N, C-alpha and C positions, 0 to 999 in steps of 0.2 A: 495606535495600539491596540484599539478593538478590531481592526482587520486582522492584526496579528494572533489574538486569541481566536478570532474565527478559524485562521489557517491551522493554528495547532489543534483546534477542536476536531476540524475535518482530518487532519493526520491520525488523531486518536480514533475517529470513527472507521477510516480505512483499515487501520491495525485490527479494530475490533472484527470488522467483516472477517479477515484472514483468520483470527484467532477462534472465532463461532464456527467457521466453516470447518476448521481442523478439529474442533472439540466434537462436532458432529461425527465426523469420520471416527475418531477415537471411540466415542459412545457407542456408535454401531458397530465396533470393532471390524471396520473395513480392513482387509489385509493387503490390498494393493496399494503400496506406497506410491506409485506412478501415478496411478488415479487421484489420490488424495493430494499429491502435491500439483497436479495439472489442474484439478478444479480449484483448489485453493488459490492458486496464481491467477487463473481466470477470473476468480471473484474479485481478487485484489485490484486487477488491471480494469476490470468493468468499474468497479467503485471509484477508481482513480480516476477514468475517462469522464464519468458522469459528474464527479465533483470539480474536476478542471473545467467541465464545459458550462457548470453551473455559476462559475466566478465571473464569465464574460471578460475574461482578461484578453486583450488586444495585442499583447506583445510577449514574444517568446522569453526574453530575458525575465519579464516579470514572472511568469509561468514557472520558469527554471528556478527561480527564488523560491516559490511557493512549494514546488513539487520536492526540493531539497530540504525543507523544513518538514514536509510530511515524512520523508525517508528518516530523518534525525528523530522525529517523534516515534515512529515505527521501531527503530533501533532501540531507542531508550526504553520503550515499553516491553520490547523483545528482553532486552537486558533485565528489566525489573521483574516481569511476570512470567514470561515463556520460560525462561531459564530454571525457574522453580519447579517446572513439571518436566522438562525436556533436558535439563542440564545446559552448560555452556557449549557441549558439543552440537547444540541446535545451530549454532553459528558456522558449523562446518558443512552443514548439507547445502548443496548446490542450488535448490529450488528458491530458497531464502534469497541469495544473492541475484539470481535471475530475477526474481519478483520485484525486488527494489530496482534492479538496473532498469528492466522494462518499464517502470513506472514514468521513468524520464520521458523516453520518446512518446509513449501513450498519453501522457499529459501534454505534450506539446502539440499532438495531433489535435486536440481539442480547442487549440488556440483559434479563435475566429479571426480570419483575415479579412481585413477591410478593403474591398475593392475601390480603386481610385478612378 
């Protein structure tokens, strides 16, 4: 149970990275949506890789389970918090789904393969 609370917490931190980066762009009134989306996605994928690497998971199936939990946490927080600012149309933007989808292979790349 404690392990899953840690995994849920990591999912919340990864979501927070995206939220803070997006807020910085909005706060500074950056007009380039493509720049904002690209950097936000890059920040999320970097955080995902670093957290996935820190878990020292040796199996891809276990990592897949964790990244799916992270995605579920992110989607839940987006539904609860982000939609208050951006509306439900937020879920119609392509970069959100690209970011979530790319989190899967990025986290799997972080799995340490043991050489026999």
